[in-house]
C-alpha angles and dihedrals in degrees: 000000000000119000094252094050092047091051092047090050095055095042088055092051094050095045096049105038133054124239095263095042095078124084096238097057115132123183088199118016091211097163092052095045094048094050092047089058091042087055090062101256115168131185097279097040114124109242128185123189107206114210087003094158112168093335121148094223089098091055093055093044093054090043086055094052105258108155105190109053125153125186117198121190139155090231120076088189091059093049092047090051091051093047094050091048090049094050092048093054104033106025114199093002086078090067089076090069121091116209122204126187105205147114111259090219093060107023119116109222111224090200143011126256136217094216125032111190126186124170110183105340102096093056090063090065101093093155116087092220090053093051089047089053092049095049091048087058092045090054090051097040101049125071121237103265089025124125133241116203110196125180120189134158110283124241090270091039124106119302090216141031131184088001093302131111116245137200111239121212145182117208093265094052092044090049090053090050094049093047139218095312089077127061121201111235101165142016134179138166120231133193111215121201113214121217089263091050099251115141128242126183116221130187116213116198128183119205130186117219104240104179 
């Protein structure tokens, strides 16, 4: 999908549906939070949430005292909703978050992060050139020794989401796709319950940036 079409799709999603009317909604993103801590994140670790949308991960990270959090998404509407929610709940603490409206396949990172988190963005990249663009940004945007936490639909997960096809992975196939700069250090499956109580199987994989 072209950048403009991809952005238009997600702007439409986030301007026509409420937060809990999308299948990926989580009140508490427990698997992500647990893996961020397991990856060794401390209060001043630089954490970026790729494709964060209106996710509540940022709320929990700020509440837990993380001071350097960035959320990147194609949809300005999604980020505006997350920012407004955060400000209403946490007041001035919300100011420690950086918000970036960009496509992760073409964005140019201005810095490198300790933790790169992506729950359900990478699996929408069904075109090889889009995947290559994303991986190039991952290589530039993650510090040597840093960790990438990437969650996709598992091999037995859904074939589509939000009306779009997805690429499904296990940890081995995702590792081959990312390349030798990333070493798999942890993997786990997760059964996500949508707001309407259907079940989706995710594969969470954690990679350490080696070189």
